[in-house]
C-alpha positions as CSV (number, residue, x, y, z in Angstrom):
1,X,-2.6,-3.6,-11.8
2,X,-5.1,-3.5,-8.9
3,X,-6.5,-0.3,-7.1
4,X,-6.8,-0.2,-3.6
5,X,-7.9,2.7,-1.2
6,X,-6.3,3.1,2.1
7,X,-6.3,5.6,4.8
8,X,-2.8,7.2,5.3
9,X,-1.3,6.0,8.9
10,X,0.3,9.5,9.2
11,X,-2.2,12.3,7.7
12,X,-5.3,9.9,7.7
13,X,-6.4,11.2,4.4
14,X,-7.7,8.7,1.9
15,X,-5.3,7.8,-0.7
16,X,-5.3,5.2,-3.9
17,X,-2.6,2.9,-4.4
18,X,-1.8,0.7,-7.4
19,X,-0.5,-2.9,-6.9
20,X,1.2,-4.8,-9.7
21,X,-0.6,-8.1,-10.4
22,X,2.1,-9.4,-12.4
23,X,4.2,-10.5,-9.3
24,X,3.9,-13.7,-7.8
25,X,3.0,-14.6,-4.3
26,X,3.8,-12.2,-1.5
27,X,5.2,-8.7,-2.4
28,X,6.2,-5.7,-0.4
29,X,6.4,-2.3,-1.9
30,X,6.8,1.2,-0.5
31,X,4.4,4.0,-1.7
32,X,4.4,7.7,-0.8
33,X,1.1,9.1,0.4
34,X,-0.6,11.2,-2.2
35,X,-1.0,13.8,0.2
36,X,1.6,14.2,2.8
37,X,4.2,12.3,0.7
38,X,5.3,10.1,3.7
39,X,6.2,6.5,3.0
40,X,3.6,3.5,3.3
41,X,5.1,0.0,3.2
42,X,2.1,-2.3,1.5
43,X,2.5,-6.1,1.6
44,X,0.1,-8.0,-0.6
45,X,-0.5,-11.6,-1.9
46,X,-1.3,-12.5,-5.6
47,X,-2.7,-15.5,-6.9
48,X,-3.5,-16.1,-10.6
49,X,-3.3,-12.3,-11.4
50,X,-5.6,-11.3,-8.7
51,X,-4.8,-9.5,-5.3
52,X,-6.2,-11.7,-2.5
53,X,-4.9,-9.9,0.7
54,X,-3.2,-6.8,1.6
55,X,-2.0,-4.8,4.5
56,X,-0.2,-1.7,5.1
57,X,1.7,0.1,7.9
58,X,3.9,3.1,8.4
59,X,7.8,3.3,8.1
60,X,8.4,6.0,10.0
61,X,7.4,7.0,13.5
62,X,4.1,8.8,13.4
63,X,4.7,12.1,14.9
64,X,1.3,13.8,14.3
């Protein structure tokens, strides 16, 4: 597992997300924000058991 720290695209709070490094190549997961519980889509690349890049975005519209 690899821990990343991001800013929630909805509530703008800092959150921590764990990414599974046991997967291969590009993976997309949906994780809920620890603060506002809204879904965040995280896409990331794994090479040799290490996360090489990641990006994230909101799934729902941002009403705030």
